[in-house]
C-alpha positions as a printed Julia matrix, in Angstrom:
291×3 Matrix{Float64}:
 -33.13   21.47  -85.44
 -31.99   23.34  -82.4
 -28.88   25.3   -82.37
 -25.49   23.46  -82.01
 -23.23   26.25  -81.32
 -24.76   28.42  -78.49
 -23.29   26.17  -75.64
 -19.71   25.98  -77.17
 -19.87   29.63  -77.95
 -20.67   30.55  -74.24
 -17.97   28.35  -72.79
 -19.7    25.42  -71.8
 -18.13   22.14  -72.8
 -20.14   18.59  -72.18
 -18.9    15.35  -73.06
 -20.7    12.1   -72.08
 -19.62    8.82  -72.1
 -22.66    5.85  -72.61
 -21.7     2.17  -71.79
 -23.24   -0.35  -69.98
 -21.47   -1.31  -66.63
 -19.55    0.16  -63.91
 -15.8    -0.01  -65.08
 -16.3     0.81  -68.78
 -16.04    4.11  -68.47
 -12.47    3.62  -66.44
 -10.93    0.56  -67.85
 -11.64    1.78  -71.6
 -11.24    5.85  -71.37
 -10.73    7.11  -67.9
  -7.49    9.29  -68.62
  -9.67   10.79  -71.58
 -12.45   11.57  -69.06
  -9.78   12.81  -66.24
  -7.95   15.06  -68.86
 -11.15   16.83  -69.79
 -12.4    17.48  -66.47
  -9.26   19.36  -65.54
  -9.53   21.33  -68.63
 -13.01   22.61  -67.2
 -15.33   20.19  -69.47
 -18.29   18.93  -67.86
 -17.98   14.92  -68.19
 -20.76   13.14  -67.57
 -21.52    8.77  -67.78
 -24.57    7.31  -68.48
 -24.67    3.65  -67.6
 -26.95    1.09  -68.81
 -26.85   -1.1   -65.99
 -25.33   -1.95  -62.48
 -23.21   -4.92  -63.5
 -25.31   -7.48  -61.73
 -23.71  -10.2   -63.16
 -20.1    -9.18  -62.85
 -16.98  -10.95  -61.1
 -16.66  -10.87  -57.62
 -13.23  -11.18  -56.61
 -13.15  -11.2   -52.95
 -16.43  -12.53  -51.55
 -16.1   -10.39  -49.0
 -16.66   -7.79  -51.05
 -19.88   -8.45  -52.29
 -22.53  -11.32  -52.95
 -24.43  -12.06  -55.93
 -27.21  -10.37  -54.13
 -25.27   -7.03  -53.29
 -23.38   -6.94  -56.07
 -25.28   -4.5   -58.09
 -25.5    -2.12  -54.89
 -21.66   -2.5   -54.67
 -20.68   -1.92  -57.9
 -22.74    1.53  -58.15
 -20.98    2.7   -55.23
 -17.82    1.84  -56.89
 -18.83    3.64  -60.11
 -19.18    6.44  -57.74
 -16.08    6.04  -56.38
 -14.55    5.96  -59.7
 -16.15    9.4   -61.11
 -14.9    10.86  -57.92
 -11.39   10.24  -58.4
 -11.6    11.29  -61.89
 -13.31   14.33  -60.77
 -16.62   14.12  -63.08
 -19.87   14.27  -62.8
 -21.93   11.41  -60.63
 -23.47    8.45  -62.87
 -27.07    8.39  -64.43
 -28.09    4.42  -64.41
 -30.9     3.45  -66.76
 -32.25    0.54  -64.88
 -31.38   -2.32  -66.7
 -29.87   -5.56  -65.76
 -26.44   -6.95  -66.74
 -26.88   -9.85  -69.18
 -24.06  -11.43  -68.79
 -21.84  -12.69  -71.62
 -22.82  -14.06  -74.76
 -24.71  -17.59  -74.34
 -25.25  -16.96  -70.53
 -28.87  -17.63  -69.2
 -28.98  -13.84  -68.07
 -29.2   -12.67  -71.56
 -32.93  -13.52  -71.26
 -33.29  -12.34  -67.83
 -36.44   -9.72  -67.54
 -35.14   -6.12  -68.0
 -31.6    -7.36  -69.33
 -30.05   -4.61  -71.67
 -30.18   -7.78  -74.16
 -33.8    -7.86  -74.08
 -34.74   -4.31  -73.84
 -36.71   -2.32  -76.6
 -34.73   -0.31  -78.6
 -37.3     2.28  -79.18
 -37.26    2.24  -75.47
 -33.32    2.78  -74.72
 -33.29    5.2   -77.43
 -35.94    7.09  -75.74
 -34.42    7.19  -72.34
 -30.68    8.54  -74.28
 -32.29   11.0   -76.3
 -34.2    12.77  -73.28
 -30.71   12.71  -71.73
 -29.06   14.15  -74.76
 -31.47   17.01  -75.22
 -31.84   17.89  -71.61
 -27.78   17.88  -71.03
 -26.54   18.99  -74.35
 -23.39   17.62  -74.61
 -21.14   18.51  -77.57
 -19.14   15.29  -77.73
 -21.05   11.63  -77.42
 -18.61    8.57  -76.61
 -19.74    4.86  -76.86
 -18.38    1.46  -77.71
 -18.0     0.66  -81.08
 -20.39   -1.86  -82.7
 -18.31   -4.9   -81.87
 -18.33   -4.01  -77.97
 -14.9    -4.17  -77.94
 -14.7    -8.08  -77.02
 -18.58   -9.09  -77.96
 -20.31   -8.36  -74.64
 -23.99   -8.13  -75.88
 -24.61   -4.98  -73.03
 -21.77   -3.86  -75.05
 -22.84   -4.28  -78.53
 -26.32   -3.05  -77.27
 -25.54    0.36  -75.8
 -23.52    0.95  -78.83
 -26.6     0.42  -81.29
 -28.75    2.16  -78.93
 -26.37    5.4   -78.2
 -25.65    5.81  -81.96
 -29.16    5.45  -82.67
 -29.87    8.5   -79.94
 -26.95   10.49  -81.42
 -29.05   10.55  -85.02
 -32.62   10.91  -83.57
 -32.01   13.47  -80.87
 -32.17   16.29  -83.67
 -35.18   15.06  -85.23
 -38.02   16.9   -83.55
 -40.26   14.31  -85.07
 -38.7    11.58  -83.11
 -39.39   11.33  -79.07
 -41.1    14.68  -79.36
 -41.73   13.94  -75.62
 -38.3    13.98  -74.44
 -37.71   17.43  -75.21
 -36.59   20.01  -77.92
 -34.51   18.47  -80.79
 -30.76   19.04  -80.26
 -28.05   17.77  -82.12
 -24.61   16.81  -80.8
 -21.79   17.74  -82.48
 -19.4    14.89  -82.69
 -20.36   10.79  -82.14
 -17.14    8.68  -80.94
 -16.73    4.94  -80.79
 -13.84    3.77  -78.26
 -10.98    1.95  -80.11
  -8.42   -0.62  -78.86
  -5.98   -0.84  -82.04
  -4.05   -3.6   -82.74
  -0.71   -1.81  -82.67
  -2.01   -1.21  -78.87
  -1.82   -5.08  -78.14
   1.23   -5.47  -80.38
   2.96   -3.11  -78.06
   1.74   -4.77  -75.02
   2.73   -8.18  -76.64
   6.46   -6.38  -77.36
   6.87   -5.2   -73.77
   5.86   -8.32  -72.09
   8.5   -10.36  -74.38
  11.18   -8.28  -73.61
  10.63   -8.38  -70.08
  10.5   -12.05  -70.28
   7.21  -12.52  -69.44
   4.88  -15.26  -71.12
   1.13  -15.02  -69.99
  -1.32  -17.67  -70.56
  -4.08  -15.68  -72.26
  -6.07  -18.78  -73.46
  -8.12  -17.7   -76.49
  -6.96  -14.27  -76.55
  -4.55  -13.76  -79.64
  -2.96  -10.25  -78.62
  -1.27  -10.49  -82.02
  -4.46  -10.05  -84.14
  -6.78   -8.74  -81.28
  -8.08   -5.02  -81.51
  -9.9    -2.79  -84.28
  -7.11   -2.41  -87.32
  -5.02    0.68  -86.9
  -6.24    2.84  -90.08
 -10.03    2.82  -88.51
  -8.46    4.87  -85.56
  -8.65    8.52  -85.95
  -7.88   10.06  -82.54
  -5.45    9.43  -80.22
  -5.36   11.16  -76.57
  -2.39   11.29  -74.82
  -3.41   10.53  -70.86
   0.23   10.31  -69.31
  -0.63   12.94  -67.34
  -3.29   11.79  -65.68
  -1.76    8.27  -65.68
  -1.93    7.85  -61.59
  -5.18    9.01  -61.54
  -6.97    6.56  -64.13
  -4.75    3.67  -62.28
  -6.11    4.85  -58.69
  -9.89    5.06  -60.54
  -9.09    1.18  -61.49
  -9.27    0.58  -57.81
 -12.25    1.8   -56.9
 -13.69   -1.13  -59.1
 -12.25   -3.73  -56.65
 -14.82   -6.51  -57.17
 -13.83   -6.85  -60.77
  -9.98   -7.13  -60.0
  -9.43  -10.53  -59.46
  -6.26  -12.06  -59.42
  -7.2   -14.26  -62.69
  -8.33  -10.67  -64.42
  -6.43   -9.33  -67.36
  -5.74   -6.25  -65.69
  -4.21   -8.17  -62.48
  -1.84  -10.08  -64.77
   0.03   -7.52  -66.71
   2.67   -5.87  -64.49
   1.95   -2.38  -63.35
   4.61   -0.67  -65.26
   3.78   -2.46  -68.52
   0.0    -1.56  -67.84
   0.76    1.95  -67.13
   2.81    2.79  -70.16
   0.25    0.94  -72.73
  -2.59    3.03  -71.13
  -0.87    6.22  -71.38
  -2.97    6.76  -74.56
  -6.55    6.21  -75.64
  -7.79    5.63  -78.89
 -11.26    6.57  -80.52
 -13.13    6.6   -83.96
 -15.13    9.41  -85.06
 -18.11    8.37  -86.49
 -20.16   11.67  -87.03
 -18.87   13.67  -88.97
 -16.89   11.74  -90.64
 -13.31   11.82  -91.58
 -13.97   13.34  -94.6
 -15.63   16.05  -93.18
 -12.61   16.94  -90.79
 -13.3    14.64  -87.84
  -9.84   13.2   -87.25
  -8.38   13.8   -90.66
  -4.83   13.74  -90.54
  -4.23   12.48  -86.78
  -6.95   14.33  -84.18
  -5.49   14.93  -80.78
  -8.62   16.59  -79.41
 -12.09   15.27  -79.29
 -13.44   18.79  -79.15
 -11.52   19.72  -82.39
 -13.57   21.91  -84.35
 -16.5    22.16  -81.93
 -16.06   25.83  -81.49
């Protein structure tokens, strides 16, 4: 196994978010990425697709034929706003929501070989050598096939990167120190519901049950206060204009409530486990114990 302490010892901290679509980085953990970037951490994005099957909020912004290109530009805009490195794309196609015909499209992430995707990610991890890796939790937040797939492949790559017998063509073995899954705790949704109720606002959320939605609170190991960069996070939101139609969740919640709820971001530490120190006692730093 390659040394895991050299980069940290000489002061080079790196982290990566491995996501599925442009906007995953901002809507989920944009404040965390911006916070660490301002601390001098090298912050990277690996994006599996270009979001070809996403929404088009305004037909003047894109067409189905140009959406992939437009969303790539939106992600590059968000990275610039968050002051993080420009993204790496794996080149798969957006699979669409569960049950959509695009699930079976050639090159869709949902159909991609686990060996192939994991190998690509192992090569990236061995080349860039981040100490901290972040991806979706196994359910993908809300069950999107691409979120579920990239969580599985990124988690597998985290484990495989340290094994020189696996993917030997992908470079020298290297073990990132910590793996986190993004988390949306139930308390966050309850807080949002309470704020909406106090403001006298009732939203028709369809089948979305805000009272019981999200990860059980006791599964969350780490909370990052991003209130100091909330303006930056909200500015990065606006880069993803194609996804911010009037019917979207983010456009239906009043900005002041959205800002309050999104001033904290949540994670579940997967490796090392909480019993080994990761997240024990309420972690507030993704790089805790890395040095």
